[in-house]
C-alpha positions as CSV (number, residue, x, y, z in Angstrom):
1,X,85.1,138.8,106.4
2,X,87.5,136.0,106.7
3,X,88.0,134.1,103.4
4,X,87.5,130.3,103.4
5,X,89.1,128.4,100.7
6,X,87.5,125.0,99.1
7,X,89.6,122.0,99.6
8,X,87.8,120.0,96.9
9,X,85.3,120.7,94.0
10,X,81.9,121.1,95.2
11,X,78.3,121.4,94.1
12,X,76.3,123.9,96.0
13,X,73.2,122.8,97.8
14,X,72.6,125.7,100.4
15,X,73.9,129.1,100.9
16,X,73.3,131.8,103.4
17,X,72.6,134.7,101.1
18,X,69.2,135.1,99.3
19,X,68.1,132.8,96.5
20,X,71.1,130.6,96.9
21,X,73.6,133.2,95.6
22,X,77.1,133.3,96.9
23,X,80.3,135.0,95.8
24,X,84.0,133.6,95.3
25,X,87.5,134.8,94.4
26,X,89.5,132.9,91.9
27,X,92.4,134.5,92.2
28,X,94.3,131.0,92.9
29,X,92.7,129.8,89.8
30,X,93.0,132.3,87.0
31,X,94.6,135.3,88.6
32,X,91.6,137.4,88.7
33,X,90.7,139.5,91.7
34,X,87.3,140.5,90.9
35,X,84.6,138.5,92.8
36,X,82.4,136.4,90.8
37,X,78.9,135.5,91.7
38,X,77.5,131.9,91.8
39,X,74.4,130.6,92.4
40,X,72.9,127.4,93.9
41,X,70.9,125.3,91.2
42,X,67.2,127.4,91.3
43,X,65.3,124.1,91.7
44,X,67.9,122.9,94.7
45,X,67.5,126.2,96.8
46,X,64.0,125.0,98.3
47,X,64.8,121.4,98.9
48,X,67.6,122.1,100.5
49,X,66.8,125.0,102.3
50,X,66.9,124.0,106.0
51,X,69.5,121.6,107.5
52,X,66.8,118.9,108.3
53,X,66.4,118.5,104.6
54,X,69.7,116.8,104.1
55,X,68.3,114.0,106.0
56,X,65.1,113.6,103.9
57,X,65.9,114.5,100.3
58,X,67.2,111.5,98.4
59,X,68.5,111.2,94.8
60,X,71.3,110.4,92.5
61,X,74.1,112.7,91.5
62,X,75.4,112.3,87.8
63,X,78.8,114.3,86.8
64,X,81.1,114.1,84.2
65,X,84.6,112.4,84.2
66,X,87.3,114.4,86.0
67,X,88.8,116.9,83.4
68,X,90.9,120.0,83.5
69,X,88.1,122.3,82.0
70,X,87.9,125.2,84.8
71,X,84.9,127.2,83.4
72,X,82.5,124.2,82.3
73,X,80.8,121.6,84.2
74,X,77.8,119.4,83.1
75,X,76.1,117.1,85.4
76,X,72.5,116.7,87.0
77,X,70.7,115.6,90.0
78,X,68.0,113.1,89.8
79,X,65.5,113.1,92.4
80,X,62.3,112.2,91.5
81,X,60.3,114.4,94.3
82,X,62.0,117.4,93.0
83,X,60.3,119.2,89.8
84,X,59.5,115.8,88.1
85,X,63.0,114.5,88.5
86,X,66.2,115.7,86.6
87,X,67.8,119.1,87.9
88,X,70.6,120.2,85.5
89,X,73.8,121.3,86.9
90,X,76.1,124.0,85.4
91,X,79.5,125.8,86.1
92,X,77.7,128.6,88.0
93,X,76.4,126.0,90.6
94,X,80.3,124.8,91.5
95,X,82.7,125.9,93.9
96,X,86.1,124.9,92.7
97,X,89.3,123.8,94.9
98,X,91.3,126.8,95.3
99,X,88.2,129.2,95.3
100,X,88.0,131.6,98.5
101,X,84.4,132.3,99.6
102,X,83.8,135.9,99.8
103,X,80.9,138.1,101.3
104,X,79.1,135.3,102.2
105,X,78.3,133.7,105.7
106,X,78.3,129.9,104.8
107,X,77.5,127.7,101.8
108,X,76.7,123.8,102.3
109,X,77.6,121.9,99.3
110,X,78.4,117.8,98.3
111,X,82.0,116.9,97.1
112,X,82.3,116.3,93.4
113,X,86.0,116.1,92.9
114,X,88.6,115.9,95.4
115,X,92.5,115.0,95.2
116,X,94.1,114.8,92.0
117,X,90.8,114.5,90.1
118,X,90.1,118.4,91.3
119,X,90.1,120.5,88.2
120,X,93.2,123.0,90.0
121,X,95.2,119.8,90.2
122,X,94.4,118.7,86.7
123,X,95.7,121.7,85.4
124,X,98.9,121.9,87.4
125,X,102.1,121.0,85.2
126,X,105.1,119.7,86.3
127,X,108.0,122.3,86.1
128,X,110.1,122.5,83.4
129,X,113.9,122.2,84.0
130,X,115.3,124.9,81.7
131,X,118.5,124.3,80.0
132,X,120.3,126.5,77.3
133,X,121.1,125.2,74.1
134,X,124.8,125.6,74.9
135,X,124.7,123.6,78.2
136,X,122.8,120.9,76.3
137,X,125.7,120.9,73.5
138,X,128.4,121.0,76.2
139,X,127.2,118.3,77.9
140,X,127.1,115.8,74.9
141,X,130.7,117.0,74.2
142,X,131.6,116.0,77.5
143,X,130.1,112.7,77.3
144,X,131.8,112.4,74.0
145,X,135.3,113.4,75.2
146,X,134.9,111.3,78.3
147,X,134.0,108.1,76.4
148,X,137.0,108.6,74.1
149,X,139.1,108.9,77.0
150,X,137.6,105.7,78.6
151,X,138.4,103.8,75.6
152,X,142.1,105.2,75.0
153,X,142.5,104.2,78.8
154,X,141.5,100.7,78.4
155,X,143.4,100.1,75.0
156,X,146.5,101.6,76.7
157,X,145.8,99.6,79.8
158,X,145.4,96.4,77.6
159,X,148.6,96.8,75.8
160,X,150.8,97.5,78.9
161,X,149.1,94.9,80.9
162,X,149.9,92.4,78.2
163,X,153.8,93.5,77.9
164,X,154.2,93.6,81.4
165,X,152.8,89.9,81.9
166,X,155.1,88.7,78.8
167,X,158.4,90.4,80.2
168,X,157.9,90.4,83.8
169,X,161.1,88.0,83.6
170,X,163.5,90.3,81.1
171,X,162.5,93.7,82.6
172,X,164.5,93.1,85.8
173,X,165.6,96.5,85.6
174,X,161.8,97.6,86.6
175,X,162.0,95.7,89.7
176,X,158.8,93.9,89.4
177,X,157.9,91.3,92.3
178,X,156.9,88.2,90.7
179,X,155.0,87.2,93.9
180,X,152.9,90.2,93.7
181,X,149.8,89.4,91.8
182,X,149.6,93.0,90.6
183,X,152.6,92.5,88.7
184,X,151.7,89.0,87.1
185,X,148.0,88.7,86.9
186,X,146.9,90.2,83.4
187,X,143.0,91.4,85.0
188,X,144.5,93.1,87.8
189,X,147.0,94.9,85.8
190,X,144.3,96.0,83.3
191,X,142.2,97.4,86.5
192,X,145.2,99.1,87.9
193,X,146.6,100.6,84.8
194,X,143.2,101.5,83.5
195,X,142.9,103.9,86.5
196,X,146.3,105.1,85.7
197,X,145.6,105.8,82.1
198,X,142.5,107.9,83.2
199,X,144.5,109.8,85.5
200,X,147.0,110.8,82.5
201,X,144.4,111.8,79.9
202,X,142.8,114.0,82.9
203,X,145.8,116.3,82.6
204,X,145.8,116.4,78.9
205,X,141.8,117.0,78.2
206,X,140.6,119.4,80.9
207,X,137.4,117.6,81.5
208,X,137.3,118.7,84.8
209,X,136.9,122.3,83.9
210,X,133.4,122.1,83.4
211,X,132.6,120.0,86.3
212,X,134.4,122.5,88.5
213,X,132.3,125.6,87.2
214,X,128.8,123.6,87.8
215,X,130.0,123.0,91.4
216,X,131.0,126.8,91.7
217,X,127.5,127.6,90.1
218,X,126.1,125.5,93.0
219,X,127.7,126.8,95.7
220,X,127.2,130.4,94.8
221,X,123.5,129.8,94.2
222,X,123.4,128.2,98.0
223,X,125.1,131.1,99.2
224,X,122.5,133.6,97.6
225,X,119.9,131.3,99.3
226,X,121.0,131.6,102.7
227,X,122.0,135.4,102.4
228,X,119.5,137.1,104.6
229,X,120.3,140.5,102.9
230,X,118.9,139.4,99.7
231,X,115.5,138.5,100.8
232,X,112.9,141.1,100.1
């Protein structure tokens, strides 16, 4: 028999099986493959025994606020014409989103929770990105080294720019072009020399080695994902 999965948390009102019973598979919720028997609330079997009854029965459905408790449900159906009024509802009367209907031709129910309010959604957690302690420590050291490198580059650039602006006339042997703003403007010199010092310090501190390794690991992972021979 074809398995039909519920797309919402539903309170069952009618079943094709005797006494309102139906079977579900909860593999998507708890990993269990054995079938579980659930029942339409006893006092709801008769009022909703036919399709026409859905047009005539009136009442108020009271249920608990959305929560992540898969094996617990509290609610009631308040209908004064049925059994004196209030019909209690429990977890045995509910088919949750993710459950598959088995060995039952059809069931009819009313939606209690849907979307992010469904219990399977409220139990789902964001995937955790796992990082080793060595990687965390390495990343911190890289940031520290990079900040020191930037500070040293800015100090060297400031000293060099100040010296060049102060000695642009005397240092004729360096062939400075006085008409070029990049040789006379302190701010432009500072920007230019900061980049130069960063390149110089990069050769002294092999910070790019870690970055290169990360790029290599990324491409290796991409090639493995695209390798058809690695599929099972």
